[in-house]
C-alpha positions in Angstrom: 96.7 69.5 93.3 94.1 68.5 90.5 94.2 64.8 91.9 93.0 65.9 95.3 90.7 68.1 94.1 89.2 65.4 91.8 89.0 63.0 94.7 87.4 65.2 97.2 84.7 66.3 94.3 84.1 62.3 93.7 84.2 61.5 97.4 82.4 64.3 99.4 81.7 62.0 102.4 85.8 62.1 102.7 85.7 65.5 102.7 82.9 66.1 105.3 84.6 63.4 107.7 88.0 65.6 107.3 86.0 68.6 108.1 84.2 67.3 111.0 87.5 65.8 112.5 89.1 69.4 112.3 86.1 71.1 113.8 86.1 68.8 116.9 90.1 69.4 117.2 89.5 72.7 117.1 86.8 72.6 119.8 88.8 70.2 121.9 91.8 72.6 121.7 89.5 75.7 122.6 87.8 74.0 125.5 91.2 72.7 127.1 92.5 76.3 126.7 89.5 77.4 128.4 89.8 75.1 131.3 93.6 76.4 132.0 92.1 79.8 131.7 89.7 79.3 134.4 92.2 77.5 136.6 94.2 80.2 136.2 92.1 82.9 137.3 90.6 81.1 140.2 94.5 80.7 141.3 94.7 84.5 141.1 91.5 85.2 142.9 92.4 83.2 145.8 95.9 84.4 146.0 94.7 88.1 145.8 92.0 87.3 148.3 94.5 85.7 150.7 96.7 88.6 150.3 94.3 91.2 151.2 93.4 88.9 154.3 96.7 89.1 155.5 97.4 92.8 155.0 94.2 94.0 156.5 92.0 91.4 158.1 89.4 94.1 159.0 88.9 95.4 155.5 88.4 91.9 153.7 85.0 92.0 153.3 84.9 95.6 151.5 87.8 94.6 149.3 86.0 91.0 148.6 82.9 92.8 147.7 85.1 94.7 145.4 86.6 92.0 143.8 83.6 90.2 143.2 81.8 93.4 141.4 85.1 93.5 139.1 85.0 89.5 138.4 80.9 90.2 137.7 81.6 92.9 135.0 84.4 90.6 133.4 82.2 87.3 133.3 79.1 89.4 131.9 81.5 90.7 128.9 82.7 87.1 128.6 79.3 85.6 128.6 78.2 87.8 126.1 81.3 86.9 123.8 80.4 83.5 124.2 77.0 83.7 123.3 77.9 85.5 120.2 80.6 83.0 119.5 77.7 80.0 119.7 75.4 82.1 117.7 78.1 82.8 114.6 79.2 79.1 115.2 75.5 77.9 114.6 75.1 80.1 111.6 78.2 78.8 110.1 77.2 75.1 110.8 74.0 75.9 108.9 75.9 77.5 106.0 77.9 74.6 105.8 75.3 71.9 106.3 73.5 73.5 103.1 76.8 74.0 101.1 76.6 70.6 99.5 73.1 71.1 98.1 74.1 74.2 96.8 77.0 72.9 94.9 75.2 70.4 93.6 72.3 72.5 92.5 75.0 74.8 90.8 76.5 71.8 89.3 73.4 70.6 87.8 72.5 74.1 86.4 75.8 74.4 84.7 75.2 71.0 83.2 72.1 72.0 82.0 73.3 75.2 80.5 76.1 73.0 78.9 73.4 70.7 77.5 71.6 73.3 76.1 74.6 75.2 74.1 
């Protein structure tokens, strides 16, 4: 374990590349799942609209309007969650971007303290 830590501390680019690859893999997984979820919701929506059409064709416009209102409320909630996820991810990226500089600054400070003692 100590050898791994010393390797990453002496080669920070390898650590950065590894973290970037993990993030890319994670985002790929999220968007694949999101695409499948959107397709599933669309299929369910079309099946529901078809069911309403065959049961009572004269009431379809009212039922479709009700379904659209339900979908709008769901989409608004999803949009808010997506925006907060984006904002949190952006903040996390900025913190991660500043982390190597902060670590180097702390290491220099500790080296200076050791040198003074």
